[in-house]
Each structure stands twice: as structure tokens, then as C-alpha cells.
C-alpha positions as CSV (number, residue, x, y, z in Angstrom):
1,M,68.2,-126.5,-128.6
2,D,68.7,-127.7,-125.0
3,A,70.1,-131.4,-124.5
4,G,66.4,-132.6,-123.2
5,L,64.6,-131.4,-126.1
6,K,67.1,-133.1,-128.4
7,R,66.6,-136.3,-126.9
8,E,63.1,-136.1,-126.6
9,L,63.0,-135.6,-130.6
10,E,65.1,-138.1,-131.2
11,E,63.1,-140.3,-129.1
12,K,60.4,-139.6,-131.3
13,V,62.1,-140.1,-134.7
14,R,63.6,-143.0,-133.8
15,S,60.1,-144.4,-132.1
16,G,58.6,-143.7,-135.5
17,E,56.2,-141.1,-133.7
18,R,54.7,-138.7,-135.7
19,L,56.4,-134.6,-135.8
20,S,54.1,-132.0,-134.5
21,R,53.9,-128.3,-135.6
22,E,56.2,-126.8,-133.1
23,D,58.4,-129.8,-133.0
24,G,59.0,-128.6,-136.8
25,I,59.7,-125.2,-135.5
26,A,62.5,-126.4,-132.8
27,L,64.3,-128.4,-135.5
28,Y,64.5,-125.1,-137.7
29,E,65.7,-123.8,-134.6
30,S,68.8,-125.6,-133.7
31,D,71.9,-124.8,-134.7
32,D,73.5,-128.4,-134.6
33,L,73.4,-129.0,-138.2
34,A,75.4,-132.0,-138.1
35,W,73.0,-133.3,-135.0
36,L,70.0,-132.3,-137.7
37,G,71.7,-134.4,-140.6
38,G,72.3,-137.1,-138.8
39,L,69.0,-137.8,-137.5
40,A,67.6,-137.0,-140.8
41,H,70.0,-140.1,-142.8
42,E,68.9,-142.5,-140.1
43,V,65.2,-141.8,-141.4
44,R,66.4,-141.9,-145.4
45,T,68.5,-144.8,-144.1
46,K,65.8,-146.7,-142.5
47,L,63.6,-145.9,-145.8
48,N,66.1,-146.5,-148.6
49,G,69.8,-148.1,-147.7
50,D,72.7,-146.8,-148.8
51,V,70.5,-146.3,-152.2
52,V,70.2,-142.7,-154.0
53,Y,68.0,-143.0,-157.3
54,F,68.1,-140.6,-160.8
55,N,66.5,-140.9,-164.0
56,V,67.6,-140.1,-167.2
57,N,65.0,-137.1,-168.4
58,R,65.2,-134.0,-170.1
59,H,62.9,-130.5,-170.0
60,L,60.7,-129.3,-172.5
61,N,59.1,-125.9,-172.4
62,M,56.5,-125.4,-174.7
63,T,55.7,-121.4,-174.7
64,N,57.5,-118.8,-171.7
65,V,53.9,-116.8,-172.6
66,C,52.2,-116.4,-169.4
67,T,48.9,-114.0,-167.8
68,A,50.7,-114.1,-164.5
69,S,53.2,-112.3,-163.2
70,C,55.0,-114.1,-160.5
71,A,57.5,-112.0,-158.2
72,Y,60.1,-114.7,-158.3
73,C,59.8,-116.2,-161.8
74,S,62.5,-115.0,-164.4
75,F,60.7,-117.0,-166.9
76,Q,57.5,-115.4,-168.0
77,R,57.0,-113.4,-170.9
78,K,54.5,-111.2,-172.3
79,P,52.6,-112.0,-175.7
80,G,55.2,-109.1,-178.0
81,E,58.2,-109.3,-176.1
82,K,61.3,-110.2,-178.0
83,D,61.9,-113.6,-176.5
84,A,58.6,-114.8,-175.7
85,Y,58.0,-118.4,-178.2
86,T,55.0,-121.0,-178.7
87,M,56.3,-124.1,-180.1
88,R,53.9,-125.7,-182.5
89,I,53.7,-129.4,-182.2
90,E,55.9,-130.6,-184.6
91,E,58.8,-128.2,-183.2
92,A,58.2,-129.6,-180.2
93,V,58.3,-133.3,-181.7
94,R,61.5,-132.8,-183.1
95,L,62.8,-131.5,-180.1
96,A,61.8,-133.6,-177.9
97,R,63.2,-136.5,-181.0
98,A,66.8,-134.7,-180.6
99,M,66.5,-135.4,-177.0
100,E,65.7,-139.0,-177.0
101,G,68.9,-140.5,-177.2
102,D,71.3,-141.7,-174.3
103,G,68.5,-144.2,-172.3
104,L,65.9,-141.2,-171.7
105,T,63.1,-142.5,-169.7
106,E,61.2,-138.8,-169.0
107,L,60.2,-136.3,-170.7
108,H,59.5,-133.4,-167.9
109,I,56.7,-130.5,-169.4
110,V,56.0,-127.5,-167.8
111,N,54.9,-124.2,-170.0
112,G,53.8,-120.3,-168.7
113,L,50.1,-119.4,-168.7
114,H,49.2,-118.7,-172.5
115,P,46.6,-116.9,-172.9
116,T,45.1,-117.8,-176.3
117,L,46.3,-121.1,-177.2
118,P,43.3,-123.5,-177.5
119,W,42.8,-126.3,-174.8
120,R,43.3,-129.0,-177.4
121,Y,47.0,-128.0,-178.3
122,Y,48.0,-129.5,-174.9
123,P,46.3,-133.0,-175.3
124,R,47.4,-133.1,-179.2
125,S,51.1,-132.5,-178.1
126,L,50.8,-135.2,-176.1
127,R,49.7,-137.7,-178.5
128,A,52.2,-136.5,-180.5
129,L,54.9,-137.0,-178.3
130,K,53.9,-140.1,-177.0
131,E,53.6,-141.2,-180.5
132,E,57.2,-139.9,-181.5
133,L,59.3,-141.4,-178.0
134,G,57.1,-144.3,-177.2
135,D,56.1,-146.1,-174.3
136,G,59.6,-146.3,-172.9
137,V,59.5,-142.4,-172.0
138,S,56.9,-141.3,-169.4
139,L,55.4,-138.2,-170.2
140,K,55.7,-135.8,-166.5
141,A,53.6,-133.1,-167.5
142,F,51.8,-129.3,-166.2
143,T,51.8,-128.0,-163.1
144,A,48.1,-128.4,-161.0
145,T,48.4,-124.4,-161.8
146,E,48.6,-125.5,-165.7
147,I,45.6,-127.8,-165.1
148,H,43.6,-124.9,-163.3
149,H,44.4,-122.6,-166.0
150,F,43.0,-125.4,-168.4
151,E,39.9,-126.0,-166.7
152,S,39.3,-122.0,-167.4
153,I,40.2,-121.7,-171.3
154,S,38.3,-125.0,-171.9
155,G,34.8,-125.1,-169.8
156,L,35.8,-128.8,-168.9
157,P,36.1,-129.8,-164.8
158,A,40.1,-130.9,-164.0
159,S,38.3,-134.4,-163.6
160,E,37.8,-134.9,-167.7
161,I,41.0,-132.7,-168.0
162,L,42.7,-135.0,-166.8
163,D,40.9,-138.2,-168.2
164,E,41.7,-136.9,-171.9
165,L,45.8,-135.9,-170.9
166,I,45.8,-139.3,-169.3
167,D,44.8,-140.8,-172.5
168,A,47.2,-138.8,-174.4
169,G,49.8,-140.4,-172.4
170,L,50.2,-138.3,-169.4
171,E,52.0,-140.5,-166.7
172,S,52.5,-137.7,-164.3
173,L,52.0,-133.9,-163.0
174,T,54.7,-131.8,-162.0
175,G,55.2,-130.9,-158.7
176,G,55.5,-126.8,-159.3
177,G,53.0,-124.0,-158.5
178,A,53.6,-124.8,-155.0
179,E,55.9,-122.3,-154.0
180,I,54.7,-121.6,-150.3
181,F,50.8,-122.5,-149.4
182,D,50.5,-119.9,-146.6
183,W,48.5,-116.9,-147.3
184,E,50.6,-114.5,-146.0
185,I,53.8,-114.9,-148.1
186,R,51.9,-116.5,-151.3
187,Q,49.8,-113.5,-151.5
188,Q,53.3,-111.5,-151.9
189,I,54.6,-113.5,-154.7
190,V,51.7,-115.4,-156.2
191,D,50.0,-113.8,-159.4
192,H,47.7,-116.4,-160.3
193,R,45.2,-117.9,-158.8
194,T,45.8,-121.7,-158.3
195,H,46.6,-121.9,-154.4
196,W,46.2,-124.3,-151.6
197,E,42.4,-125.3,-152.2
198,D,43.0,-125.9,-156.4
199,W,46.6,-127.0,-155.9
200,S,45.4,-129.8,-153.6
201,R,42.1,-130.1,-155.1
202,I,43.9,-131.3,-158.7
203,H,46.6,-133.6,-157.0
204,R,43.6,-135.2,-155.2
205,L,42.1,-136.0,-158.1
206,A,45.0,-137.4,-160.0
207,H,46.2,-140.1,-156.5
208,A,42.3,-140.9,-157.2
209,K,43.1,-141.6,-161.1
210,G,45.9,-143.8,-160.3
211,L,48.8,-141.1,-161.3
212,K,51.6,-140.6,-158.5
213,T,52.9,-137.2,-158.5
214,P,55.8,-135.3,-157.0
215,C,55.4,-132.2,-154.5
216,T,57.6,-129.3,-154.8
217,M,57.9,-125.9,-151.6
218,L,60.0,-123.2,-153.4
219,Y,61.8,-121.8,-150.1
220,G,65.4,-119.0,-149.6
221,H,62.9,-116.0,-150.0
222,I,60.6,-113.8,-147.8
223,E,59.6,-116.8,-146.2
224,E,60.2,-117.7,-142.8
225,P,60.8,-121.2,-141.6
226,R,56.9,-121.4,-139.6
227,H,55.9,-121.5,-143.4
228,R,58.0,-124.3,-144.4
229,V,56.0,-126.0,-141.8
230,D,53.0,-125.3,-142.7
231,H,53.4,-126.4,-146.3
232,V,54.9,-129.8,-145.5
233,L,52.2,-130.3,-142.8
234,R,49.4,-129.5,-145.7
235,L,51.1,-132.3,-148.0
236,R,51.9,-134.5,-145.2
237,E,48.1,-134.1,-144.5
238,L,47.3,-134.4,-148.2
239,Q,49.3,-137.3,-148.6
240,D,47.4,-139.4,-144.9
241,E,44.6,-139.1,-147.4
242,T,45.5,-139.9,-150.9
243,G,49.1,-142.0,-150.6
244,G,49.8,-140.3,-154.1
245,F,52.8,-138.3,-153.2
246,Q,55.9,-140.1,-154.1
247,V,58.7,-138.0,-153.9
248,F,59.2,-133.9,-152.1
249,I,61.5,-131.6,-153.6
250,P,62.5,-128.2,-151.7
251,L,63.3,-125.8,-154.9
252,R,65.8,-123.2,-153.5
253,Y,64.8,-120.4,-154.8
254,Q,67.0,-118.6,-157.3
255,H,68.0,-115.0,-158.3
256,D,67.5,-113.6,-161.4
257,F,71.3,-113.2,-163.6
258,A,70.8,-114.0,-166.9
259,D,67.9,-112.6,-168.3
260,V,69.3,-109.0,-167.1
261,K,72.2,-109.4,-168.6
262,K,69.9,-109.7,-172.0
263,D,67.3,-106.9,-171.8
264,G,67.8,-105.1,-168.5
265,K,64.5,-106.1,-167.1
266,V,64.0,-107.2,-163.8
267,R,60.9,-110.0,-163.8
268,N,62.0,-111.3,-160.5
269,T,60.8,-108.8,-158.2
270,L,61.5,-110.8,-154.8
271,Q,65.5,-110.2,-155.1
272,A,65.4,-106.5,-154.3
273,R,64.5,-107.4,-151.2
274,T,65.9,-111.0,-149.8
275,R,68.7,-112.9,-150.5
276,M,69.3,-116.8,-151.9
277,A,69.5,-119.4,-149.1
278,T,72.5,-120.3,-148.2
279,G,74.6,-123.9,-148.2
280,A,73.6,-124.8,-144.2
281,E,70.1,-123.5,-144.7
282,A,69.5,-125.4,-147.5
283,L,70.9,-129.0,-145.7
284,K,68.6,-127.5,-142.9
285,T,65.7,-127.2,-144.8
286,F,66.4,-130.9,-146.5
287,A,66.7,-132.4,-143.2
288,V,63.7,-131.0,-141.5
289,S,61.5,-131.9,-144.6
290,R,62.7,-135.3,-144.8
291,L,62.2,-135.8,-140.7
292,L,58.6,-134.6,-140.9
293,F,57.4,-135.9,-144.4
294,D,57.4,-139.3,-142.7
295,N,54.7,-140.7,-144.9
296,V,56.4,-139.7,-148.2
297,P,59.2,-142.2,-149.7
298,H,61.6,-139.9,-151.4
299,V,63.3,-136.6,-150.8
300,K,64.8,-135.4,-154.3
301,V,67.9,-132.8,-154.8
302,F,67.2,-130.8,-158.0
303,W,71.1,-130.4,-158.4
304,V,70.4,-127.9,-161.1
305,M,69.1,-125.3,-158.3
306,H,71.4,-126.5,-155.6
307,G,75.1,-126.6,-156.7
308,V,76.6,-130.1,-157.8
309,Q,78.4,-130.0,-154.1
310,T,75.5,-128.9,-151.9
311,A,73.5,-131.5,-153.7
312,Q,76.1,-134.3,-152.4
313,L,75.9,-132.9,-149.1
314,A,72.2,-132.9,-149.0
315,L,72.4,-136.9,-149.7
316,Q,74.1,-137.3,-146.6
317,H,70.9,-135.3,-144.8
318,G,67.9,-136.3,-145.7
319,A,67.7,-136.6,-149.9
320,D,67.7,-140.2,-151.5
321,D,67.2,-139.1,-155.0
322,M,69.6,-136.8,-157.4
323,D,67.4,-135.3,-160.4
324,G,68.3,-136.3,-163.9
325,S,70.6,-135.7,-166.6
326,V,68.8,-132.3,-167.5
327,V,70.0,-130.7,-170.5
328,E,68.6,-127.0,-170.5
329,Y,66.1,-125.9,-167.7
330,K,64.8,-122.8,-168.5
331,I,62.9,-121.9,-165.4
332,T,66.2,-120.9,-163.6
333,H,69.4,-119.3,-164.2
334,D,71.1,-121.1,-161.2
335,A,74.1,-122.5,-164.1
336,D,75.1,-118.8,-164.8
337,N,76.8,-117.4,-161.9
338,F,77.5,-120.4,-159.5
339,G,79.5,-122.8,-161.9
340,T,76.8,-125.0,-161.8
341,P,76.5,-127.1,-165.6
342,D,73.3,-127.6,-167.1
343,K,74.0,-130.9,-168.1
344,L,75.1,-133.9,-166.5
345,T,75.9,-137.1,-168.2
346,R,74.7,-140.7,-167.1
347,D,78.1,-141.4,-165.9
348,D,78.3,-137.8,-164.4
349,L,75.6,-138.3,-162.4
350,L,77.5,-142.1,-161.3
351,E,80.4,-140.3,-160.0
352,L,78.9,-137.7,-158.3
353,I,76.8,-140.4,-156.0
354,R,79.7,-142.9,-155.4
355,D,81.8,-139.6,-154.5
356,A,79.5,-139.0,-151.9
357,G,79.5,-142.5,-150.6
358,F,76.4,-144.2,-151.9
359,R,75.3,-146.8,-154.8
360,P,73.9,-145.2,-157.8
361,V,70.2,-146.7,-159.4
362,E,68.6,-145.9,-162.2
363,R,65.1,-145.1,-162.0
364,N,62.0,-144.4,-164.4
365,T,59.2,-142.1,-163.5
366,R,57.0,-144.7,-161.0
367,Y,60.3,-145.5,-159.6
368,E,60.4,-148.5,-160.6
369,V,64.2,-150.1,-161.0
370,V,65.7,-149.5,-164.3
371,R,69.3,-150.3,-163.5
372,E,71.7,-151.0,-160.3
373,Y,75.0,-149.7,-160.4
374,D,78.1,-150.7,-158.2
375,G,78.3,-148.4,-155.3
376,P,82.2,-146.7,-154.3
377,D,84.8,-149.4,-153.9
378,P,85.1,-150.2,-150.3
379,G,89.1,-151.8,-150.9
380,R,90.0,-147.8,-151.5
381,R,90.8,-146.1,-148.7
382,E,90.5,-142.7,-150.0
383,S,87.0,-144.0,-151.4
384,P,84.0,-142.1,-149.4
385,Q,81.3,-143.6,-147.4
386,P,77.7,-142.8,-146.0
387,M,77.8,-141.2,-142.6
388,R,77.8,-143.7,-140.1
389,L,74.8,-144.4,-137.9
């Protein structure tokens, strides 16, 4: 990137002028990651200061049985497969109860698209979980793809489905099912029928009902930077309309390591023709996303899918949120190949955030502050400090 274009982009960012599609592509073409990260860090610091948010959450997947066979997914199982499972509601409640310790504030629920489970199973599950866990634990449940699936199995419109789920205790949808919205890529990686039109329709409805939701992007497979830019700009336009997205989460595509070892099946069919994003590519994706997505307050790094060290570096490249103390995450298998732990305690997260040079703030699902903590000790010479502006 020539010096003139760099200055032009810097001026746009610092004056608050919205970046264009062409600007986003130009940023991805830059090989100056230090400059790009510094610019994104300016934006995250203006929005969130020296704070890194985290929460104490757990993930619950009530079934891995799924009608779809998405090319990137190792989680799904077909009915009758050896390790296919579907929990009874009582079992889900029992597992959630066991997760409740250590100040849990969020239960994150994502499932396969089960072909025969009745629609009533889902609101009944939320009611039972809410009754057991109480108001102190938010239920963040179901992707827009699942809501679209519920429309099919219930015959009800999404608006009525959301009303019933909210009445049962739903406080937020999850951000999944987005992958990459561009049809050129999507038709090669997605096997369900929820695409941009229905994904955006369902989040628009959720926002109209007062829910704040996350949004995601699965990157690092067969897409190109222009597809990532297109994805973010679609979300940015929807955010202009609704204001309902509170965080953007870039998710690094994962190869399948664990399941191949268990049963020899390769469900993740993308991995034969693609690679996973490098750490530098991940940091560039966080930085460009932060710069383009000017109307979302937070950018989260999901440490399970990026590894702990890359997650810490992402905090210097635009991210201001580090996903919570996940105990088990079945959707991807990063822990099986890269040494990433499958659990971080609250103390672990505090140490990681301070070690990256930031001040930890514990939040709930609504980004309300639960507790503020001291940052790195400024009196220690070896104490890390955030990137200087």
C-alpha cells in the first residue's frame, strides 16, 4: 500500500468517516500488520478504553443430530450414528445445574437441526433451565438457522416462535449460522436453507422485540478477503437499521482432528482443499473488521478457536472482549491439536487479560458490568501495557 493511500485511510478513520468496500479490500491487501493493528487499536481504545470484557459462561449442546451436512462442520451426526445423542430435558437441566458454580452468568445453547424432535421441546427446555438456574443466568440460545428450522417443524412464523422463546426465558439469540453470506462461497460450504435473507430477517425480528444479539463470520477457508468485506458490510447495513448487534465475533475455521481419530470419518470436507488461517491472517481479520464495522460497540475474540496467544494479540488489533470460561466446546476441536485448553477459569482470564496489558471487566450477556478488576500493576517494570497511541 502506498503512503498516500495509507494517509487517506488514516484520515478517514480518525475523522470518523465511514470506510467503503474498496477501503476494506485495500486494508486486507496491506502487508503492514503493525500499522493496521495500530489503527484498529486506536478505534477500540476510543470506544472501550483499556478495558477487556469477559463473562463466566458455559456451553450446552442438547443434540448433535442434524439434517444438514455443512462442508465445514464436524459436529453434526445423522440419526443412528454411534455417537449421535439427544438429551432429555431432565438431562439438560442436570448438566446445567452441574455447570452453575463459580458465578455463572450465561448459558450458551446451540444444537443440530434435529429432524424429529418436536418444536415444543425447545421452549420447554428453556423454561426448565430458567426455573433451575434463576434470573442470574442468562439463556443465550439458538442460531437464526435453528429459528428457521423451528418455523418448518412447527408451522409457526418466526415472530410467534421468538415470542414464545422469550416468554420461556430467552435473552439473546446466538450469532451462528452466518458463516459467509456471499452466495458464491455459501453454496459450497452450507447445506441448510438459511441464507442471508432469512438470517437477517430473523435477527431483524429479534431486535424489534428488544433482544440484543451477536453476529459472527466464519473465515479462513475458501473465501477471499472481498467476501469478508461483503459479509461485514451487510451486517453493518443491518445494524444501521436496527441497532441490535452488540458484538461482532470473527470465528476461525477449524480442521477436524478429533473425530477422524475416533471413527475415521471426515465430516469436514473443506479441509481437503483449504488451510486454516495463520495467526497473522487472524489478526488482520480482527483489525479490518474493527475498522469497517463502525456501528457495533464490541469485537470479541473466541479464544477456543484462535488459541490463547493469538487471542491476547487480537486485543491489540481491535478486539475488546475475550470469550468466557468455556468448559467444553463441541462445535470445534481446537483443543485437540494446538494445545488450547478446554477450560479457563475466571482467574485464568484475569491473568491473560492483564498479561496482554489491559484491565479486565466482568460482564453479563447484556454487557452490564458485573465486576471491575485492577489492571496490570504499573509499578512493575516488566508489567505489559497496551499499545501506545
